[in-house]
SEMIRO-112740 format. One line per 4 residues: their letters; for each residue z, x, y of N, C-alpha, C. Coordinates in Angstrom, 1 decimal. Layout:
<rokols>
A = Z X Y Z X Y Z X Y  ...
</rokols>
This chain:
<rokols>
MNIN = 53.8 150.9 147.4 53.9 149.4 147.4 53.7 148.8 148.7  52.8 147.8 148.8 52.6 147.1 150.1 53.8 146.2 150.4  54.3 146.1 151.6 55.3 145.3 152.0 54.7 144.1 152.8  54.9 142.9 152.3 54.5 141.7 153.0 55.6 141.0 153.7
SQHI = 55.3 139.9 154.3 56.3 139.2 155.1 57.4 138.7 154.3  57.1 138.3 153.0 58.2 137.8 152.1 59.2 138.9 151.8  58.7 140.1 151.5 59.5 141.3 151.2 60.5 141.5 152.4  59.9 141.4 153.6 60.8 141.6 154.8 61.8 140.6 154.9
DEIT = 61.5 139.3 154.6 62.5 138.2 154.6 63.6 138.5 153.6  63.2 139.0 152.4 64.1 139.3 151.4 65.1 140.4 151.8  64.5 141.4 152.4 65.4 142.6 152.9 66.3 142.1 154.0  65.8 141.2 154.9 66.7 140.7 156.0 67.8 139.8 155.4
ALLA = 67.5 139.1 154.3 68.5 138.2 153.7 69.6 139.1 153.0  69.2 140.2 152.3 70.2 141.0 151.7 71.1 141.7 152.7  70.5 142.2 153.8 71.3 142.8 154.8 72.3 141.9 155.5  71.8 140.6 155.6 72.7 139.6 156.3 73.9 139.3 155.3
IASN = 73.6 139.2 154.0 74.7 139.0 153.0 75.6 140.1 153.0  75.1 141.3 153.1 76.0 142.5 153.1 77.0 142.5 154.2  76.5 142.0 155.4 77.3 142.0 156.6 78.2 140.8 156.7  77.8 139.7 156.1 78.5 138.4 156.4 79.2 137.7 155.2
KTFA = 78.9 138.2 154.0 79.7 137.8 152.8 79.5 136.4 152.3  78.9 135.5 153.1 78.6 134.1 152.5 77.2 133.8 153.0  76.6 132.8 152.2 75.3 132.3 152.6 75.3 131.6 153.9  76.3 130.9 154.2 76.4 130.2 155.5 76.5 131.1 156.7
AAGK = 77.4 132.1 156.6 77.5 133.0 157.6 76.3 133.9 157.8  75.7 134.3 156.7 74.4 135.1 156.7 73.3 134.3 157.4  73.2 133.1 157.0 72.2 132.2 157.6 72.4 132.0 159.1  73.6 131.8 159.5 73.9 131.7 161.0 73.6 132.9 161.7
AIGR = 73.9 134.1 161.1 73.7 135.4 161.8 72.2 135.6 162.1  71.3 135.2 161.2 69.9 135.5 161.4 69.0 134.2 161.7  69.8 133.1 161.9 69.0 131.9 162.3 68.2 131.2 161.2  68.7 131.3 159.9 68.0 130.7 158.8 69.0 129.8 158.0
HPTI = 68.5 128.8 157.3 69.3 127.9 156.6 69.9 128.6 155.4  71.2 128.4 155.0 71.8 129.1 153.8 70.9 129.0 152.6  70.3 127.8 152.3 69.4 127.7 151.1 68.3 128.7 151.1  67.7 129.0 152.3 66.7 129.9 152.4 67.1 131.3 152.1
ISKR = 68.4 131.7 152.5 69.0 133.0 152.2 69.1 133.1 150.7  69.6 132.1 150.1 69.9 132.1 148.6 68.6 132.2 147.9  67.5 131.6 148.3 66.2 131.7 147.7 65.6 133.1 147.8  65.8 133.7 149.0 65.3 135.0 149.2 66.0 136.0 148.4
IASL = 67.3 135.9 148.2 68.0 136.8 147.4 67.6 136.6 145.9  67.4 135.4 145.5 66.9 135.1 144.1 65.6 135.7 143.9  64.7 135.6 144.9 63.3 136.1 144.8 63.4 137.6 144.7  64.2 138.3 145.4 64.3 139.7 145.4 64.9 140.2 144.1
ETRL = 65.9 139.5 143.5 66.4 139.8 142.2 65.3 139.7 141.1  64.5 138.7 141.2 63.5 138.4 140.2 62.4 139.5 140.3  62.1 139.9 141.5 61.0 140.9 141.7 61.4 142.2 141.3  62.7 142.6 141.5 63.2 143.9 141.1 63.8 143.9 139.7
GVRL = 64.1 142.7 139.1 64.6 142.7 137.8 66.1 143.1 137.7  66.8 143.0 138.7 68.2 143.4 138.7 69.1 142.4 139.4  70.4 142.3 139.1 71.3 141.3 139.8 71.8 142.1 141.0  71.7 141.4 142.1 72.2 142.1 143.4 73.5 141.5 144.0
VERT = 73.7 140.2 143.6 74.9 139.6 144.1 75.6 138.8 143.0  76.9 138.7 143.1 77.7 137.8 142.3 78.1 136.6 143.1  77.7 135.4 142.7 78.0 134.2 143.5 79.3 133.5 143.0  80.1 133.1 143.9 81.3 132.3 143.7 81.2 131.1 144.5
TRQV = 82.2 130.2 144.4 82.2 129.0 145.2 82.5 129.2 146.7  83.2 130.3 147.0 83.5 130.6 148.4 82.7 131.7 149.0  82.3 132.7 148.3 81.6 133.8 148.9 80.7 134.5 148.0  79.9 135.4 148.5 78.9 136.2 147.7 79.3 137.6 147.8
QLTD = 79.4 138.3 146.7 79.8 139.7 146.6 78.7 140.5 146.0  78.3 141.6 146.7 77.3 142.4 146.2 77.7 143.2 145.0  76.8 143.3 144.0 77.0 144.2 142.9 76.9 145.6 143.4  77.3 146.6 142.6 77.1 148.0 142.9 75.7 148.3 143.3
TGRR = 74.8 147.8 142.4 73.3 148.0 142.7 72.9 147.3 144.1  73.5 146.1 144.3 73.2 145.5 145.6 73.7 146.2 146.8  74.9 146.8 146.7 75.4 147.6 147.8 74.6 148.8 148.1  74.2 149.5 147.0 73.4 150.7 147.2 72.0 150.4 147.8
LAEK = 71.4 149.3 147.3 70.1 148.9 147.9 70.3 148.5 149.3  71.3 147.7 149.7 71.5 147.3 151.0 71.7 148.5 152.0  72.4 149.5 151.5 72.6 150.7 152.3 71.3 151.4 152.5  70.4 151.5 151.5 69.1 152.1 151.7 68.3 151.3 152.6
YRLA = 68.3 150.0 152.5 67.5 149.2 153.4 68.0 149.4 154.8  69.4 149.4 155.0 69.9 149.6 156.4 69.5 150.9 157.0  69.5 152.0 156.2 69.0 153.3 156.7 67.5 153.2 157.1  66.7 152.5 156.2 65.3 152.4 156.5 65.0 151.6 157.8
TDMI = 65.8 150.5 158.0 65.6 149.7 159.2 66.0 150.5 160.4  67.1 151.3 160.2 67.5 152.1 161.4 66.5 153.1 161.8  65.8 153.7 160.7 64.7 154.6 161.1 63.5 154.0 161.8  63.2 152.7 161.4 62.2 152.0 162.1 62.6 151.7 163.5
QEAQ = 63.8 151.3 163.7 64.3 151.0 165.1 64.3 152.3 165.9  64.7 153.4 165.3 64.7 154.6 166.1 63.3 155.1 166.4  62.4 154.9 165.5 61.0 155.2 165.8 60.4 154.5 166.9  60.8 153.2 167.0 60.3 152.3 168.1 61.0 152.8 169.4
EEAV = 62.3 153.1 169.3 63.0 153.6 170.5 62.4 154.9 171.0  62.1 155.8 170.1 61.5 157.1 170.5 60.2 156.9 171.1  59.4 155.9 170.7 58.1 155.7 171.3 58.2 155.3 172.7  59.3 154.6 173.1 59.5 154.1 174.5 60.5 154.9 175.3
EHTH = 61.0 156.0 174.7 62.1 156.7 175.3 61.8 157.2 176.7  60.6 157.5 177.0 60.3 158.0 178.3 60.0 156.9 179.3  60.0 155.7 178.9 60.0 154.6 179.9 61.3 154.7 180.7  61.4 154.4 181.9 62.6 154.6 182.7 63.6 153.4 182.6
VLKG = 63.2 152.4 181.8 64.1 151.2 181.7 64.7 151.2 180.3  66.0 151.3 180.2 66.6 151.2 178.9 66.8 149.7 178.5  66.3 149.4 177.2 66.4 148.1 176.7 67.1 148.1 175.4  67.3 146.9 174.8 67.8 146.8 173.5 69.3 146.5 173.5
RLKL = 69.9 146.5 172.3 71.4 146.2 172.1 72.1 147.5 171.8  73.2 147.7 172.4 74.1 148.8 172.2 75.4 148.2 171.6  75.7 148.6 170.4 76.9 148.1 169.7 78.0 149.2 169.7  79.1 148.8 170.3 80.2 149.8 170.6 81.5 149.3 170.0
AFPA = 82.4 150.3 169.6 83.7 150.0 169.2 84.7 150.7 170.0  85.7 150.0 170.7 86.7 150.5 171.5 88.1 150.3 170.9  89.0 151.3 171.1 90.4 150.9 170.7 90.9 149.8 171.6  91.7 148.9 171.0 92.0 147.6 171.7 92.6 147.8 173.1
TMGR = 93.8 148.4 173.1 94.6 148.4 174.4 94.0 149.4 175.4  93.7 150.6 175.0 93.1 151.5 175.9 91.7 151.0 176.4  91.0 150.4 175.5 89.7 149.8 175.9 89.8 148.7 176.9  90.8 147.9 176.8 91.0 146.8 177.7 91.4 147.4 179.1
LWLA = 92.4 148.3 179.0 92.9 148.9 180.3 91.9 149.7 181.1  91.2 150.6 180.4 90.4 151.6 181.1 88.9 151.4 181.0  88.4 150.8 179.9 87.0 150.7 179.8 86.4 149.3 180.2  87.1 148.2 179.8 86.6 146.9 180.1 86.4 146.7 181.6
PEIP = 87.3 147.2 182.5 87.0 147.0 184.0 85.8 147.7 184.5  85.4 148.8 183.8 84.3 149.7 184.2 83.0 149.3 183.6  83.0 148.6 182.5 81.8 148.2 181.8 80.8 147.5 182.7  81.2 146.6 183.6 80.2 145.9 184.4 79.4 146.9 185.3
KFMA = 80.0 148.0 185.7 79.2 149.0 186.4 78.1 149.7 185.6  78.5 149.9 184.3 77.4 150.4 183.4 76.3 149.4 183.2  76.7 148.1 183.1 75.7 147.1 182.9 74.8 146.9 184.1  75.4 147.1 185.3 74.7 147.0 186.5 73.7 148.1 186.6
KYPK = 74.0 149.3 186.1 73.1 150.5 186.1 72.0 150.3 185.2  72.2 149.6 184.0 71.2 149.4 183.0 71.1 147.9 182.7  70.6 147.1 183.6 70.6 145.6 183.5 69.8 145.0 182.3  68.9 145.8 181.7 68.1 145.3 180.6 68.8 145.6 179.3
LELD = 69.9 146.3 179.2 70.6 146.6 178.0 71.5 145.4 177.6  71.7 145.1 176.4 72.6 144.1 175.8 73.8 144.9 175.2  75.0 144.6 175.5 76.2 145.2 175.0 76.9 144.3 174.0  77.3 144.8 172.9 78.1 144.1 171.8 79.3 145.1 171.6
ISYS = 80.5 144.7 172.2 81.6 145.6 172.1 82.8 144.9 171.3  83.3 145.7 170.4 84.4 145.3 169.5 85.6 146.0 170.0  86.7 145.3 170.3 88.0 145.9 170.7 89.0 145.7 169.5  89.4 146.8 168.9 90.3 146.7 167.8 91.0 148.1 167.6
DDYV = 92.2 148.0 167.2 93.0 149.3 166.8 92.8 149.6 165.3  92.1 148.7 164.6 91.8 149.0 163.2 90.7 150.1 163.1  90.7 150.8 162.0 89.6 151.8 161.8 88.3 151.1 161.6  87.3 151.5 162.3 86.0 150.9 162.2 85.0 151.9 161.6
DLVE = 84.4 151.5 160.5 83.3 152.4 159.9 82.0 152.2 160.7  81.6 153.2 161.4 80.5 153.0 162.3 79.2 152.7 161.5  79.1 153.4 160.4 77.9 153.3 159.5 77.8 151.9 158.9  78.9 151.5 158.3 79.0 150.2 157.6 78.9 149.1 158.6
GGFD = 79.5 149.2 159.8 79.5 148.2 160.8 78.3 148.2 161.7  77.4 149.1 161.5 76.2 149.2 162.3 76.4 149.5 163.8  77.5 150.2 164.1 77.8 150.6 165.5 77.0 151.8 165.9  76.6 151.8 167.2 75.9 152.9 167.7 76.9 154.0 168.1
AAIR = 78.1 153.6 168.6 79.0 154.6 169.0 80.4 154.0 169.1  81.4 154.8 169.3 82.8 154.3 169.5 83.6 155.3 170.3  84.7 154.8 170.8 85.7 155.6 171.5 86.9 155.7 170.5  87.3 156.9 170.2 88.4 157.2 169.3 89.5 158.0 169.9
IGHL = 90.8 157.7 169.6 92.0 158.4 170.1 92.6 159.1 168.9  93.0 160.4 169.2 93.7 161.1 168.2 92.9 162.2 167.5  93.2 162.4 166.2 92.4 163.4 165.4 91.3 162.7 164.6  90.2 163.4 164.5 89.0 162.8 163.8 89.0 163.4 162.4
TDSR = 88.7 162.5 161.4 88.6 162.9 160.0 87.3 162.7 159.4  86.5 161.8 159.9 85.3 161.3 159.3 84.2 162.3 159.6  83.8 163.1 158.6 82.8 164.2 158.7 81.4 163.7 159.0  81.2 162.4 158.8 79.8 161.8 159.0 79.6 161.6 160.5
LIAR = 80.6 161.8 161.3 80.4 161.5 162.7 80.2 162.7 163.6  79.5 162.5 164.7 79.3 163.5 165.7 80.2 163.2 166.9  81.1 164.1 167.3 82.1 163.8 168.3 81.9 164.6 169.5  82.2 164.0 170.7 82.3 164.7 172.0 83.6 164.4 172.6
KLIS = 84.4 165.4 172.8 85.7 165.2 173.4 85.6 164.9 174.9  86.2 163.7 175.2 86.1 163.3 176.6 87.3 163.8 177.4  88.4 163.9 176.8 89.6 164.4 177.5 90.7 164.6 176.5  91.6 165.5 176.9 92.8 165.8 176.0 93.7 164.6 176.0
HKRI = 94.5 164.4 175.0 95.4 163.3 174.8 96.8 163.7 174.4  97.7 163.3 175.2 99.1 163.6 174.9 99.9 162.3 174.9  100.9 162.3 174.0 101.9 161.2 174.0 103.2 161.8 174.6  103.7 161.1 175.6 104.8 161.7 176.4 105.9 160.7 176.4
LVAS = 107.1 161.1 176.9 108.3 160.2 177.0 108.5 159.7 178.4  108.8 158.4 178.5 109.0 157.7 179.8 110.1 156.7 179.7  110.7 156.4 180.8 111.7 155.3 180.9 111.7 154.8 182.3  112.3 153.7 182.6 112.4 153.1 183.9 113.5 153.8 184.7
PAYL = 113.4 153.8 186.0 114.5 154.4 186.8 115.8 153.7 186.6  115.8 152.4 186.4 117.0 151.6 186.2 117.7 152.0 184.9  116.9 152.1 183.8 117.5 152.6 182.5 118.1 153.9 182.7  117.5 154.9 183.3 118.0 156.2 183.5 119.3 156.2 184.3
QNHG = 119.3 155.3 185.3 120.5 155.2 186.1 121.7 154.7 185.4  121.5 153.8 184.5 122.5 153.2 183.7 122.9 154.0 182.5  122.0 154.8 181.9 122.3 155.5 180.6 122.2 157.0 180.7  121.8 157.5 181.8 121.6 158.9 182.0 120.2 159.4 181.6
TPLQ = 119.9 160.6 182.0 118.6 161.2 181.8 118.6 162.3 180.7  118.0 162.1 179.6 118.0 163.2 178.6 117.2 164.4 179.1  117.8 165.6 178.8 117.1 166.8 179.2 116.6 167.6 178.1  117.1 167.3 176.9 116.7 168.0 175.6 116.4 167.0 174.6
PEQL = 115.5 167.3 173.6 115.2 166.3 172.6 116.4 165.8 171.8  117.4 166.6 171.6 118.6 166.2 170.8 119.4 165.0 171.5  119.3 165.0 172.8 120.0 163.9 173.6 119.3 162.6 173.4  118.1 162.5 172.8 117.5 161.2 172.5 118.3 160.5 171.5
LEHN = 119.1 161.1 170.7 120.0 160.5 169.7 120.9 159.5 170.4  121.3 159.7 171.7 122.2 158.9 172.4 121.6 157.8 173.1  120.2 157.6 172.9 119.5 156.6 173.7 118.8 155.6 172.8  118.5 154.5 173.5 117.7 153.4 172.9 116.2 153.8 172.9
CIGN = 115.6 154.0 171.8 114.2 154.5 171.7 113.4 153.3 171.2  112.4 152.9 171.9 111.5 151.9 171.5 110.6 152.4 170.4  110.5 151.7 169.3 109.8 152.2 168.1 108.6 151.5 167.7  107.7 152.1 167.1 106.4 151.6 166.6 106.4 151.8 165.1
PTLH = 106.8 150.8 164.2 106.9 151.1 162.8 105.5 151.3 162.1  104.4 151.1 162.8 103.1 151.4 162.2 102.7 152.9 162.2  103.4 153.7 163.0 103.1 155.1 163.1 103.6 155.8 161.8  102.8 156.7 161.3 103.1 157.3 159.9 104.4 158.1 160.0
SYPI = 104.8 158.6 161.2 106.0 159.4 161.2 107.3 158.6 161.6  107.1 157.3 161.8 108.3 156.5 162.2 109.3 156.6 161.1  110.7 156.7 161.5 111.2 156.7 162.9 111.4 158.1 163.5  110.7 159.1 162.9 110.8 160.4 163.4 109.9 160.7 164.6
WRLS = 110.5 161.2 165.7 109.6 161.7 166.8 109.5 163.2 166.6  108.3 163.7 166.5 108.0 165.1 166.4 107.6 165.7 167.7  108.5 166.4 168.4 108.3 166.9 169.7 108.1 168.4 169.8  107.1 168.8 170.7 106.8 170.2 170.8 106.8 170.6 172.2
DGKQ = 107.2 171.8 172.5 107.1 172.3 173.9 106.0 173.5 173.9  105.3 173.6 172.9 104.3 174.6 172.7 104.7 175.8 172.0  106.0 176.0 171.9 106.6 177.2 171.2 107.4 176.7 170.0  108.1 175.6 170.1 108.9 175.2 169.0 108.7 173.7 168.8
LTMI = 109.0 173.3 167.5 108.9 171.9 167.1 110.2 171.4 166.7  110.6 170.2 167.2 111.9 169.6 166.8 111.6 168.2 166.4  112.3 167.7 165.4 112.1 166.3 164.9 113.4 165.6 165.1  113.3 164.4 165.7 114.4 163.5 166.1 114.2 162.2 165.4
RTNG = 115.3 161.8 164.6 115.3 160.5 164.0 115.8 159.5 165.0  114.9 158.7 165.6 115.3 157.8 166.7 115.9 156.5 166.2  116.6 155.9 167.1 117.2 154.5 166.8 116.9 153.7 168.0  116.7 152.4 167.8 116.5 151.5 168.9 116.7 150.1 168.5
TLLS = 116.7 149.2 169.5 116.9 147.7 169.3 115.6 147.0 169.3  114.5 147.7 169.6 113.2 147.0 169.7 112.2 147.8 168.9  111.5 147.1 168.0 110.3 147.6 167.3 109.1 146.8 167.6  108.0 147.4 167.8 106.8 146.6 168.0 105.6 147.4 167.6
NDSI = 104.5 146.8 167.1 103.3 147.4 166.8 102.2 147.3 168.0  102.7 146.7 169.1 101.8 146.4 170.2 102.1 147.3 171.4  101.1 148.0 171.9 101.4 148.9 173.0 101.8 148.2 174.3  101.2 147.1 174.6 101.5 146.4 175.8 103.0 145.9 175.7
AMLE = 103.3 145.4 174.6 104.7 144.9 174.4 105.7 146.0 174.6  105.5 147.2 174.1 106.4 148.3 174.2 106.4 148.8 175.7  105.3 148.7 176.3 105.2 149.1 177.7 106.0 148.2 178.6  105.9 146.9 178.3 106.7 145.9 179.1 108.2 146.1 178.8
AARG = 108.5 146.4 177.6 110.0 146.7 177.3 110.5 147.9 178.1  109.7 149.0 178.2 110.1 150.1 179.0 110.2 149.7 180.5  109.3 149.0 181.0 109.4 148.5 182.4 110.6 147.6 182.6  111.0 146.9 181.5 112.1 146.0 181.6 113.5 146.7 181.3
NIGI = 113.5 148.0 181.3 114.8 148.8 181.2 115.4 148.7 179.9  114.6 148.5 178.8 115.1 148.4 177.5 115.4 149.8 176.9  114.6 150.8 177.1 114.8 152.0 176.5 113.8 153.1 176.8  113.7 154.1 176.0 112.8 155.2 176.2 111.6 154.9 175.3
LGAG = 110.4 155.2 175.9 109.1 154.9 175.2 108.4 156.2 175.0  107.8 156.4 173.9 106.9 157.5 173.6 105.5 156.9 173.5  104.6 157.3 174.4 103.3 156.6 174.5 102.3 157.6 175.1  101.0 157.2 174.8 99.9 158.0 175.4 99.9 158.0 176.9
EWLV = 99.5 159.1 177.5 99.4 159.2 178.9 98.5 158.1 179.5  97.4 157.7 178.8 96.6 156.7 179.2 97.3 155.3 179.4  98.4 155.1 178.6 99.1 153.8 178.7 100.0 153.8 179.9  100.6 154.9 180.2 101.8 154.9 181.2 101.4 155.6 182.5
ARDI = 100.2 156.1 182.7 99.8 156.8 183.8 99.9 156.0 185.1  99.5 154.8 185.1 99.6 154.0 186.3 101.1 153.7 186.7  101.9 153.5 185.7 103.3 153.2 186.0 104.0 154.4 186.5  103.6 155.6 186.0 104.2 156.9 186.5 103.8 157.0 188.0
KAGT = 102.6 156.8 188.3 102.1 156.9 189.7 102.8 155.9 190.6  103.0 154.7 190.1 103.6 153.6 190.9 105.2 153.8 191.0  105.8 154.6 190.1 107.2 154.8 190.1 108.0 153.8 189.3  107.3 152.9 188.5 108.0 152.0 187.7 108.5 152.6 186.4
LVQL = 107.9 153.8 186.0 108.3 154.6 184.9 108.4 156.0 185.4  109.3 156.8 184.7 109.5 158.2 185.1 109.2 159.0 183.8  108.5 160.1 183.9 108.3 161.0 182.7 109.5 161.8 182.5  109.9 161.9 181.2 111.1 162.6 180.8 110.7 163.9 180.1
MPQW = 111.5 165.0 180.3 111.3 166.2 179.7 109.8 166.6 179.6  109.2 166.8 180.8 107.7 167.0 180.8 107.2 168.2 180.0  108.1 169.1 179.7 107.6 170.2 178.9 107.5 169.9 177.4  108.0 168.7 177.0 108.0 168.2 175.7 106.9 167.1 175.5
HFDG = 106.2 167.1 174.5 105.3 166.0 174.1 105.2 165.9 172.6  104.6 164.8 172.2 104.6 164.6 170.7 103.6 165.6 170.0  104.1 166.2 169.0 103.3 167.2 168.2 102.1 166.5 167.6  101.0 167.2 167.4 99.8 166.7 166.8 99.0 165.8 167.6
DGGI = 99.2 165.8 168.9 98.3 165.0 169.8 96.9 165.6 169.7  95.9 164.7 169.9 94.5 165.2 169.8 93.8 165.0 171.1  92.8 164.1 171.1 92.0 163.8 172.3 91.5 162.4 172.3  90.8 162.1 173.3 90.0 160.8 173.3 88.5 161.3 173.2
YFVK = 87.8 160.7 172.2 86.5 161.2 171.8 85.4 160.0 172.0  84.3 160.4 172.3 83.1 159.6 172.1 82.5 160.0 170.7  82.3 159.1 169.8 81.8 159.5 168.5 80.6 158.6 168.2  79.6 159.1 167.4 78.5 158.4 167.0 78.1 158.8 165.5
ASRQ = 77.4 158.0 164.9 77.0 158.3 163.5 76.0 159.5 163.6  76.0 160.3 162.5 75.2 161.4 162.4 73.7 161.0 162.1  72.9 161.1 163.1 71.5 160.7 162.9 70.6 161.8 163.5  69.4 162.0 163.0 68.5 163.0 163.6 68.0 162.6 165.0
YVPA = 67.8 161.3 165.1 67.3 160.8 166.4 68.4 159.9 167.0  68.8 160.1 168.2 69.8 159.3 168.9 69.1 158.5 170.0  69.2 157.1 169.9 68.5 156.3 170.9 69.0 156.7 172.3  68.0 156.5 173.3 68.3 156.9 174.7 69.4 156.1 175.2
RTEA = 69.6 154.8 174.8 70.7 154.0 175.3 72.0 154.6 174.9  72.1 155.1 173.7 73.4 155.7 173.2 73.7 156.9 174.1  72.7 157.8 174.3 73.0 159.0 175.1 73.3 158.6 176.6  72.7 157.5 177.1 73.0 157.1 178.4 74.5 156.6 178.5
FATW = 75.0 155.9 177.5 76.4 155.5 177.5 77.3 156.8 177.4  76.9 157.7 176.5 77.7 158.9 176.3 77.9 159.7 177.6  76.8 159.8 178.4 76.8 160.5 179.7 77.7 159.7 180.7  77.6 158.4 180.7 78.4 157.6 181.6 79.8 157.6 181.3
VSQL = 80.2 157.5 180.1 81.6 157.5 179.7 82.3 158.8 179.9  81.5 159.9 179.7 82.0 161.2 180.0 82.3 161.4 181.4  81.5 160.9 182.3 81.8 161.0 183.8 82.9 160.1 184.1  83.1 159.0 183.5 84.2 158.1 183.7 85.5 158.8 183.5
FQSV = 85.6 159.5 182.4 86.9 160.1 182.0 87.2 161.3 182.8  86.3 161.8 183.6 86.6 162.9 184.5 87.5 162.5 185.6  87.6 161.2 185.9 88.4 160.8 187.1 89.6 159.9 186.7  90.0 159.9 185.5 91.2 159.1 185.1 92.4 159.7 185.6
PWA = 93.5 159.0 185.9 94.7 159.5 186.6 95.4 160.7 185.9  95.3 160.7 184.5 96.0 161.8 183.9 95.2 163.0 183.6  93.9 163.0 184.2 93.1 164.2 183.9 93.6 165.5 184.6
</rokols>
């Protein structure tokens, strides 16, 4: 089948609807009027003889057929993009857009301040970075790569471990002076432990010294799902915090927090990973970022 310019417009319209859910948002995303988007979808449905979207007053929802077709179109456009990138791979100037997903707090603390250096190294690149602690589907979201913390479960991804990751125990010197320093996990029962109710093991802290595992049901006067809020509480002498080394490394170095029971850390810790979708060809810009971020994590304070 020959593909003409109208077919390309129809494909673009369907992909825009798949990503943006309404005609207005889809039109804004690709710079077309919503009525044009609607007409292109209707034309595609007529040409194929199938219903691709269900229209409501507020949004547009793809049918099962529409979702499958959009995914095939997305794969096809990715292959076209990759073919173009491969053709210019050996030019020494990296161009195009790099779409990345970073964990919110760790990304803001450790990656955001360094990103301008990467952009200065590759000034022709355009970066689109999402900061969120929510799980991001790289394939569905069209991301080139992401930074992930913990254990990886998505078999569709290719992962590169940047650094080991541990969650450790810390408290402020003033808190320890007023309440004593726990030397064994069981002594945590006597302390105010800052809790995160979004963790699947809450309120249990599973601690390991590499030989044995102990589980402590913690209690505390502060619960929060925000890492920075919990860090501020620990700095403010509220209690003992269990957190990733990446969150507390600077405070430990500055002396505002003290690591407790260094032989014990949270069981099941994983790593910090660079991940990308499984594709046969990886754009040069993605590999350039992978190399850069790998070098960056070689010099972090907790390495």
